[in-house]
C-alpha positions as CSV (number, residue, x, y, z in Angstrom):
1,M,110.6,43.9,34.6
2,D,112.5,42.4,38.0
3,H,114.6,39.4,38.0
4,D,116.0,38.4,41.3
5,L,118.6,35.5,42.7
6,P,117.5,33.9,45.9
7,A,117.3,36.2,49.1
8,D,120.4,34.6,50.4
9,N,122.9,35.2,47.8
10,T,123.9,39.0,48.0
11,A,125.6,39.5,44.5
12,F,122.1,40.5,42.9
13,K,119.0,41.1,44.5
14,T,116.4,42.6,42.3
15,C,118.2,43.8,38.7
16,D,117.4,44.1,34.8
17,W,117.7,41.0,32.7
18,R,120.2,43.3,30.8
19,E,122.8,43.0,33.9
20,M,122.0,39.5,34.8
21,R,122.7,38.2,31.1
22,N,126.0,40.5,31.1
23,W,127.0,39.4,34.8
24,L,126.4,35.5,33.8
25,H,127.8,35.8,30.2
26,F,131.1,34.2,30.5
27,R,130.2,30.9,31.8
28,F,126.4,30.9,30.4
29,S,126.7,32.2,26.7
30,G,123.6,30.6,25.6
31,L,121.1,33.1,27.9
32,P,118.6,35.0,25.5
33,D,118.7,38.9,25.1
34,T,115.5,39.0,26.3
35,T,113.2,37.1,28.8
36,D,110.7,37.3,25.5
37,A,112.1,34.1,24.4
38,L,111.3,32.0,27.6
39,P,108.7,29.9,28.5
40,D,105.6,31.6,30.7
41,G,105.2,29.3,33.9
42,Q,108.4,26.9,33.0
43,S,111.7,27.0,34.5
44,V,114.6,26.6,31.5
45,F,117.6,24.8,32.6
46,S,121.1,26.3,31.2
47,V,124.6,24.6,32.4
48,A,127.9,26.2,32.1
49,D,130.1,26.3,28.5
50,D,133.1,25.0,30.9
51,P,132.5,21.2,30.9
52,G,134.5,21.0,33.4
53,D,131.9,23.4,34.9
54,P,128.9,21.2,37.1
55,A,127.2,25.2,38.1
56,Q,123.3,25.2,36.4
57,L,121.5,27.6,35.6
58,V,117.5,28.0,36.3
59,C,115.0,30.6,34.8
60,T,111.4,30.3,35.5
61,K,109.2,33.3,34.1
62,T,106.3,34.3,35.8
63,G,104.7,37.4,34.4
64,D,106.5,40.1,34.3
65,T,109.2,38.7,37.1
66,T,111.8,36.1,36.4
67,H,113.4,34.3,38.9
68,V,117.1,33.2,38.0
69,V,118.4,30.1,40.4
70,L,122.0,29.3,40.2
71,H,123.7,26.0,41.3
72,D,127.1,25.2,42.1
73,P,128.0,22.1,43.7
74,K,131.3,23.7,44.4
75,T,130.4,25.9,47.2
76,L,127.6,26.8,49.7
77,D,127.7,30.4,48.0
78,A,126.8,30.1,44.4
79,V,126.7,33.8,43.8
80,E,130.0,34.4,45.5
81,R,132.2,31.7,43.7
82,H,130.4,33.0,39.8
83,E,132.0,36.4,41.1
84,R,135.5,35.6,42.1
85,L,135.1,33.8,38.5
86,R,133.9,36.5,36.5
87,L,136.7,38.9,37.7
88,L,139.1,35.9,37.2
89,S,137.8,35.9,34.1
90,E,137.6,39.9,33.6
91,G,141.6,39.7,34.9
92,R,142.7,37.2,32.3
93,N,141.3,39.5,29.4
94,W,142.6,42.9,31.1
95,G,146.0,40.6,31.1
96,S,145.5,39.8,27.2
97,C,144.6,43.3,26.3
98,L,147.8,44.6,27.9
99,D,150.3,41.8,26.9
100,N,149.0,41.8,23.1
101,A,149.2,46.0,23.3
102,T,151.4,47.5,20.1
103,C,153.2,49.5,22.5
104,G,155.2,48.3,25.4
105,V,153.4,48.7,29.1
106,V,155.2,48.7,32.1
107,M,154.0,48.3,35.9
108,T,156.4,49.6,38.4
109,D,156.4,50.5,42.4
110,H,156.7,53.3,44.5
111,D,160.4,52.3,44.5
112,G,160.6,52.1,40.4
113,Q,160.7,48.7,41.1
114,I,159.7,47.3,37.8
115,L,156.7,44.7,38.5
116,W,155.4,43.1,34.7
117,T,156.4,44.3,31.1
118,N,154.8,43.2,28.0
119,R,155.5,41.5,25.5
120,A,156.0,45.1,23.4
121,F,158.4,46.0,26.0
122,D,160.1,42.8,25.4
123,A,160.4,43.4,21.9
124,L,162.2,46.5,22.3
125,K,165.3,44.7,23.5
126,I,166.2,47.4,25.9
127,S,169.8,46.0,28.1
128,D,168.6,48.2,30.6
129,P,164.6,48.1,31.0
130,G,164.7,50.1,33.6
131,N,166.7,53.4,31.9
132,A,163.5,53.6,29.8
133,I,161.7,54.8,32.5
134,S,164.0,56.1,34.8
135,G,162.7,59.4,36.1
136,S,159.2,59.2,34.0
137,R,157.4,58.5,37.5
138,P,154.6,61.3,38.2
139,V,154.4,63.1,42.0
140,L,152.2,60.6,43.6
141,D,150.2,63.0,44.9
142,D,149.7,64.5,41.0
143,S,147.0,62.5,38.5
144,T,148.1,63.7,35.1
145,P,150.4,61.9,33.2
146,K,153.9,62.4,32.6
147,I,155.8,62.3,29.3
148,E,159.4,62.3,28.5
149,R,161.4,61.5,25.1
150,R,164.9,59.8,25.4
151,C,167.5,58.4,23.7
152,I,168.5,54.8,24.2
153,D,172.0,53.7,23.8
154,D,172.3,50.2,23.9
155,G,175.8,50.0,22.2
156,T,175.1,48.4,18.9
157,A,172.3,51.7,18.1
158,S,170.5,54.2,19.8
159,K,166.7,54.4,19.5
160,W,164.4,56.7,20.6
161,L,161.7,56.0,23.6
162,E,158.9,58.1,24.5
163,T,157.3,57.1,27.9
164,R,154.0,58.0,29.1
165,S,153.5,57.5,33.1
166,V,150.1,57.6,34.8
167,P,150.6,56.9,38.6
168,V,148.0,53.9,40.4
169,E,147.7,52.9,43.5
170,R,150.2,50.0,43.5
171,G,152.6,52.5,41.7
172,T,153.2,53.8,38.1
173,I,152.0,52.4,34.8
174,H,154.4,53.2,31.7
175,Y,153.3,53.2,28.1
176,V,156.3,53.1,26.2
177,A,156.9,53.6,22.5
178,D,159.9,53.4,20.0
179,V,159.4,56.5,18.1
180,T,163.0,56.6,16.4
181,K,161.4,56.7,13.1
182,V,159.0,59.7,14.0
183,V,162.2,61.9,15.5
184,T,164.2,60.8,12.3
185,A,161.3,62.4,10.2
186,E,161.2,65.6,12.6
187,N,164.8,66.1,11.9
188,L,164.4,65.5,8.2
189,R,161.6,67.8,8.6
190,R,163.6,71.0,10.7
191,E,166.6,70.4,8.6
192,F,164.1,71.0,5.1
193,V,162.4,74.1,6.7
194,Q,165.7,75.4,7.5
195,T,167.0,74.9,4.0
196,L,164.7,76.5,2.3
197,T,164.2,79.3,4.6
198,K,167.8,79.6,4.0
199,T,167.0,79.5,0.4
200,F,163.9,81.8,0.5
201,A,166.6,84.2,2.3
202,N,168.3,84.4,-0.8
203,L,166.2,84.5,-3.4
204,T,165.7,88.0,-5.1
205,T,162.0,87.1,-6.1
206,G,159.7,87.7,-3.2
207,L,157.7,85.0,-2.1
208,A,154.4,85.4,0.0
209,I,152.2,83.0,1.3
210,F,149.2,82.8,2.7
211,N,147.4,80.5,4.4
212,R,143.8,78.5,3.7
213,D,142.3,81.3,6.2
214,K,144.1,84.0,3.8
215,Q,146.7,84.9,6.1
216,L,150.2,85.7,5.2
217,A,152.0,82.5,6.9
218,L,155.7,83.3,5.3
219,F,157.6,85.9,3.5
220,N,161.3,86.6,2.4
221,P,163.5,89.4,2.9
222,A,163.5,90.5,-1.1
223,L,159.2,90.8,-0.5
224,V,160.7,93.7,2.6
225,D,162.9,94.9,-0.6
226,L,160.7,94.7,-3.1
227,T,157.2,95.9,-1.7
228,G,158.8,98.4,1.0
229,L,156.3,96.6,3.2
230,G,158.0,96.7,6.7
231,P,158.8,93.4,8.3
232,E,156.8,94.5,11.5
233,F,153.6,95.1,9.4
234,L,154.5,91.4,7.7
235,S,155.4,89.6,11.2
236,A,151.3,90.7,11.9
237,Q,150.3,88.4,9.6
238,P,147.9,90.3,7.5
239,N,145.6,89.5,5.6
240,L,145.0,88.9,1.8
241,M,143.0,92.1,1.7
242,G,145.4,94.1,4.1
243,F,148.2,93.1,2.3
244,F,147.3,94.5,-1.4
245,D,145.8,97.2,0.6
246,S,149.2,98.1,1.8
247,L,150.8,97.4,-1.7
248,R,148.3,100.3,-2.9
249,D,149.0,102.8,0.0
250,N,152.8,101.9,-1.0
251,H,152.3,102.8,-4.8
252,V,153.4,98.9,-5.6
253,L,150.3,98.1,-7.3
254,P,148.7,99.4,-10.8
255,E,146.3,102.3,-9.8
256,P,142.9,101.5,-10.6
257,R,140.9,103.7,-12.9
258,N,138.0,103.4,-11.2
259,Y,138.8,103.1,-6.9
260,G,135.3,101.8,-6.7
261,D,136.1,98.4,-8.2
262,W,139.1,98.1,-6.3
263,R,138.2,95.2,-3.8
264,T,136.3,93.7,-6.4
265,Q,139.3,93.5,-8.9
266,I,141.3,92.1,-6.1
267,L,139.0,89.4,-5.5
268,Q,139.1,88.2,-9.0
269,M,143.1,88.0,-8.9
270,I,142.6,85.8,-5.6
271,E,140.2,83.5,-7.3
272,T,142.4,83.4,-10.8
273,A,145.4,83.0,-8.3
274,T,143.6,79.9,-6.0
275,D,143.1,78.4,-10.3
276,G,146.5,79.0,-10.7
277,L,145.9,81.1,-13.7
278,Y,146.8,84.5,-12.6
279,R,150.4,85.7,-13.7
280,E,150.3,89.8,-14.5
281,T,153.3,92.5,-15.5
282,W,153.1,95.5,-13.3
283,T,154.0,98.8,-14.1
284,L,154.1,101.3,-11.4
285,P,154.7,104.5,-11.3
286,S,158.0,104.4,-10.1
287,G,159.5,103.2,-13.4
288,L,159.8,99.8,-12.3
289,T,158.2,96.4,-13.5
290,Y,157.0,93.8,-11.4
291,R,156.0,90.0,-13.0
292,V,153.2,88.6,-10.6
293,T,152.4,85.2,-10.2
294,G,149.8,83.7,-8.6
295,R,150.2,79.6,-7.7
296,P,147.8,77.6,-5.3
297,H,149.4,75.4,-2.8
298,P,147.3,72.3,-0.6
299,D,144.7,73.0,1.8
300,G,143.5,76.2,-0.3
301,A,147.1,78.2,0.5
302,I,148.1,81.1,-2.2
303,A,151.7,82.0,-2.7
304,F,152.6,85.3,-4.7
305,L,155.7,85.7,-6.3
306,F,157.4,89.1,-7.4
307,E,160.2,89.4,-9.6
308,D,161.8,92.6,-10.6
309,I,161.9,92.7,-14.4
310,S,162.7,96.2,-14.8
311,D,166.1,95.3,-16.4
312,E,164.5,92.6,-18.8
313,I,161.5,95.1,-20.2
314,S,164.0,97.8,-20.3
315,L,166.4,95.5,-22.1
316,T,163.4,93.8,-24.7
317,R,162.1,97.7,-25.4
318,R,166.1,98.1,-26.2
319,F,166.3,95.2,-28.8
320,R,163.1,96.1,-30.5
321,S,164.0,99.9,-30.9
322,Q,166.8,98.7,-32.4
323,M,165.7,96.0,-34.4
324,D,163.0,98.5,-35.3
325,M,165.8,100.6,-36.5
326,R,167.8,98.3,-38.7
327,Q,164.1,97.7,-40.3
328,A,164.0,101.4,-41.5
329,V,167.2,101.1,-42.6
330,L,166.8,98.0,-44.9
331,D,163.3,99.9,-45.6
332,N,165.4,103.2,-47.6
333,L,167.5,101.2,-49.5
334,S,166.9,101.2,-53.0
335,E,167.7,97.4,-53.8
336,A,165.8,94.4,-52.5
337,V,167.0,92.6,-49.8
338,V,166.2,88.8,-48.4
339,V,167.7,87.5,-45.7
340,L,167.4,83.2,-45.3
341,S,167.4,81.7,-41.8
342,P,170.2,78.5,-41.5
343,A,167.1,76.5,-42.3
344,K,167.4,78.3,-45.5
345,T,163.8,79.8,-44.9
346,V,162.9,83.6,-45.3
347,L,163.3,85.5,-42.1
348,L,163.0,89.2,-43.4
349,C,163.1,91.4,-46.3
350,N,162.5,95.0,-46.5
351,S,160.2,97.0,-48.2
352,T,161.8,97.1,-51.7
353,C,161.7,93.3,-52.2
354,S,158.1,93.5,-51.0
355,R,157.5,95.4,-53.8
356,L,159.7,94.2,-56.5
357,L,158.7,90.7,-55.7
358,G,155.0,90.8,-53.9
359,I,156.1,89.3,-51.0
360,D,155.5,90.0,-47.6
361,P,157.1,87.0,-44.9
362,D,156.1,88.9,-41.5
363,S,151.7,88.7,-42.8
364,S,152.2,84.8,-43.6
365,F,151.8,82.2,-41.5
366,A,153.5,79.7,-43.0
367,E,157.9,79.8,-44.0
368,M,159.1,80.5,-47.2
369,S,161.6,78.2,-48.2
370,L,164.6,79.1,-50.5
371,N,162.9,76.8,-53.1
372,D,159.4,78.8,-52.7
373,L,161.7,82.6,-53.1
374,T,163.7,81.3,-56.4
375,Q,161.1,80.4,-57.8
376,I,159.0,84.0,-57.2
377,C,162.1,85.2,-57.9
378,N,162.1,83.6,-61.5
379,C,159.3,84.5,-62.3
380,R,159.8,88.3,-62.1
381,L,163.6,87.9,-62.8
382,P,163.6,85.3,-65.6
383,S,166.7,82.9,-65.2
384,A,166.4,79.0,-64.3
385,E,170.4,78.6,-64.8
386,F,171.3,81.0,-61.9
387,W,168.1,80.5,-59.8
388,A,169.0,76.8,-59.6
389,K,172.9,77.8,-59.1
390,V,171.6,79.9,-56.1
391,V,169.6,76.9,-54.7
392,Q,172.7,74.6,-55.2
393,G,175.3,76.6,-53.8
394,L,172.7,77.4,-50.4
395,D,172.0,73.4,-50.2
396,G,173.0,73.1,-46.5
397,R,176.5,74.7,-46.8
398,R,178.3,77.8,-46.7
399,L,179.2,79.7,-49.7
400,A,182.9,80.5,-50.3
401,N,182.1,83.2,-52.8
402,P,179.4,84.7,-53.3
403,I,177.1,84.2,-56.5
404,E,175.9,87.0,-58.7
405,A,174.7,88.0,-62.1
406,Q,172.8,90.9,-63.7
407,L,169.2,89.3,-64.7
408,F,166.4,91.4,-66.8
409,D,162.7,91.3,-65.9
410,I,159.7,91.5,-68.6
411,Q,160.3,95.1,-68.9
412,N,163.5,94.4,-70.6
413,K,164.8,96.7,-66.8
414,S,168.0,95.4,-65.9
415,Y,169.0,94.1,-62.3
416,H,172.2,93.3,-60.6
417,C,171.3,90.0,-58.1
418,R,174.0,88.7,-55.1
419,T,173.5,86.1,-53.2
420,A,176.1,85.9,-50.1
421,S,176.7,83.5,-46.9
422,L,176.3,85.3,-43.7
423,P,177.2,84.2,-40.2
424,G,175.9,81.8,-38.1
425,G,174.7,80.0,-41.7
426,A,172.5,82.3,-42.4
427,A,172.2,83.9,-45.7
428,M,171.4,87.1,-47.9
429,L,170.0,88.1,-51.5
430,T,170.1,91.0,-52.9
431,I,168.5,92.5,-55.7
432,A,169.6,95.9,-56.8
433,P,168.4,98.0,-60.0
434,L,170.9,99.3,-62.9
435,T,170.5,102.6,-64.3
436,T,171.1,100.7,-68.0
437,T,167.7,99.7,-69.8
438,T,168.8,98.3,-73.0
439,K,168.6,94.1,-73.0
440,T,171.9,92.7,-73.8
441,A,172.0,89.3,-75.6
442,Q,171.7,86.5,-73.1
443,T,174.6,85.0,-73.6
444,D,176.4,88.2,-71.9
445,L,174.8,86.7,-68.9
446,T,177.7,86.5,-66.4
447,V,177.2,84.2,-63.3
448,S,180.1,84.5,-61.1
449,D,180.9,81.7,-58.0
């Protein structure tokens, strides 16, 4: 579909309606989007939006052709004047865009003299504006933008400015942004990373962090010491599988029973670490014991921590061995022994006590209190007076002197019962059988405290 202006006008001859409409829109905003809205064979008159503009537009549609005539009484060439007005309006729009930009914009000539600045640059309140862009001009025959960052000190406070300079026909356009907060954040981040690096370097725990591509991104010296992997290998950023394969080659990984399931186990370990659930103890052929923990990080990264807990395991085993020895000694005593905690609950008893009283604290989930114990003892060795005295004597305080007495069971067997305080607020009850089996008069019962 063709649309034209009279032949004596040179701005347009024949063009598309959309192009014509865009060209006229800034003065005649009421034009339809398509010519379908124009009546065929009739002229449609449109006046300019500005009441002070006497221009008039006449559109006549004939079949597939629309004839557009622009009348402007102020000039002999209405199209030329319209084009000048359009360019002037467009220039004002672009000027408004630049003046309201959020970053500073500066226009300089080829000698570096400032020709124009926008509001954002003026708001920076730079005492010497030329200092903000000095040295930023790119070479005249180089169209590549030049980016520089410099610190400006106006006497009250310093600020960092980033300038992006682009050569144009009349000189150079400089785009200036205040990046003081960015520079401050970068410095803080750099200092923080340096602090972390120093911290990681002094850690005794080996650290291996893999990025989301499962490549080793960070490690510390302790990892080298614990795994025996060389810094050259680790600096080459091996992937997770390569890292664990090297651990296995260095015998720093428990040997799997089935080598065919090896990689499957590693993949399961990686998946578990990604969920933050991996925590295992590795017993190595060298006799060392490592605690390995997998921790998920943002963006799919994974961190593995390696701790040498050989001393801790050795100490635990030694302590357990000593406890087993002490328990064995207690179990071989002929007298029954019960130990009470500071809270007066049963901590342990020997096998003689279990047989005599019929109790086994280790097999019970519930704690046995002092009252529970004395009730059982009173059933086995009846003496309400003595056991009440034990409860009263141990109730929240340390005994000055042991409480002891000779008691008899229902079979007339004689036992020496003794309750004494232990360090830390604990207490001990011992029940030792006596050689005599003859029950004396109840009045001969001796209770001492």
